[in-house]
C-alpha positions, 0 to 999 in steps of 0.5 A, a space after each residue: 562705516 560702522 563700528 568695524 572701521 574708524 569713521 574718519 577712514 574711507 573704505 577705498 582709502 583704507 586698503 593699507 590693511 588686511 592683515 593675517 592673523 589666525 594662528 601662528 603669527 606671520 608677517 607679510 611684506 608686500 612689495 611689488 605684489 609677491 608674497 613671501 614669509 620671513 621669521 619674526 626675529 629676522 623681521 624685527 632685526 631688519 633695518 627700517 626703510 620707512 623713510 625711503 619706501 613708505 611701507 605699511 603693515 596690515 594684520 589678519 585675525 581669524 577664527 576667534 570663536 568667541 563662545 567656544 568652551 570645549 576641551 580643545 580650549 575652554 578659554 577662547 576669550 583668554 587666548 583672543 585677549 592674549 593675541 590682542 596683547 601680542 598685536 599691541 606689543 608689535 613694534 611696527 603697528 598695523 594700519 588696519 586689521 582684517 578678520 577672516 571670519 568665525 568671530 563667534 562660535 554660535 552667532 549670539 548677540 552676547 558673543 558678538 558683543 564680547 568679541 567687539 569688546 576684546 577686539 576694540 583694544 587693538 587700536 586700529 580699524 578692523 574689517 570683517 568677512 563672516 565665517 559659517 559660525 557667524 551665520 548660524 542665527 535664524 536670520 541667516 547672517 542678519 545679526 552679523 550684517 547688522 553689526 558689520 554690513 554697513 557699506 557692503 553689498 549682498 551678504 557682506 562683500 566689499 572692496 577698498 584701496 590703500 596706497 595702491 593696493 586693492 583689497 577684496 572681501 568675499 563671503 563664501 559661507 552664506 550658502 554653505 551646506 553641511 559637508 559641502 564646499 563653500 560657494 560664492 554665487 553668481 551675484 557676487 562673481 558678477 560684482 567681482 567682475 565689475 569691481 576689477 574692470 577698471 583696475 590696471 593689471 599692475 595693481 597689487 590685489 589682496 583677496 580675503 575670505 573665510 574658506 579657502 579659494 583653493 581646494 585644500 581637502 574636498 572631503 571635508 569641504 575645505 575649498 570653494 566650488 566656484 572659485 575657478 571663476 573668481 580666479 579667472 577674473 584675477 589672472 590678468 593681475 601680476 600680483 594676487 595674494 589670497 588670505 583665508 581662515 577656517 582650517 585653523 592651520 598654516 598652509 600655502 600654495 602658489 599658482 602662477 601669479 596667485 599665492 594662497 595663505 591659510 592662517 591659524 586660529 586663536 581658538 584651537 587647532 584642527 587636524 591636518 587634511 585627512 589626518 583624522 576621521 573628520 575636521 573639528 577642534 583638536 585637543 592637544 596638551 595644554 602646554 602645546 596649545 599656545 604654540 599652535 595659536 598666534 598672530 600674522 602680520 603683513 608688510 607692504 613695501 613699494 619696490 621689488 621686494 615681496 610681501 613679508 609674512 611673519 608668524 608669531 605664536 602665542 607661546 
């Protein structure tokens, strides 16, 4: 364990986390394994059942892009801080926080230091997977791994358990080619097979990676070219939730037992798939920007209820 988690928590005993944040806030309530979303107001108004079901809340943060200062958002530091304040104000505190990549914009030491300072105010352990913007240094991710790689394998993949849920962190940006699809690679897939081998099919699984594990829009590289191999390994499990960032907008898809959820960024929006000549920062009127950024939380409750996803914008 390094600065990305409280040393008093073991990697396998931390799994009560992995939340979703990356834009408009979404609250996940995971019960039995299936993901569903509810409005923030409805979630806050619902009576607490902690005493009976011992639910836990986890939170996902994505695409903070600390260091970006172009027209789409000249103050990504400020919006990241606003998101942290939203999280700190939540009545149901997350046990842990999951960051699904693009922590920084250019992988510099100064940007990583700034991001750490901002996120340290969250008051919960944070676990990370890298985005392609975190692997821009000459060492091909050496700066990221020096900070967040302790206890991980390869280019940063790892897994952990919490209260019966198994969380799997994947890196699909290490071998990313310009204009191409994301890639997991044979070594990571072989590890994933071993990691899942001893688990019961009834174990709820939460997978998080930066780029989607389903093909959102191939022309823009919004997908992972060998994700089918990973999903085949997950097919026997009754409940699989896959979280990602990268595309800076909320999209959802369900395939059999697997539900996919893309999250917004705290930095800037991107165009809908195919709605522009290319992906990239989307400039919107300044008063509209906070409505397109936000946080997502997830709540796990044992029983027959699904994960409740709650999105809350920064507006």
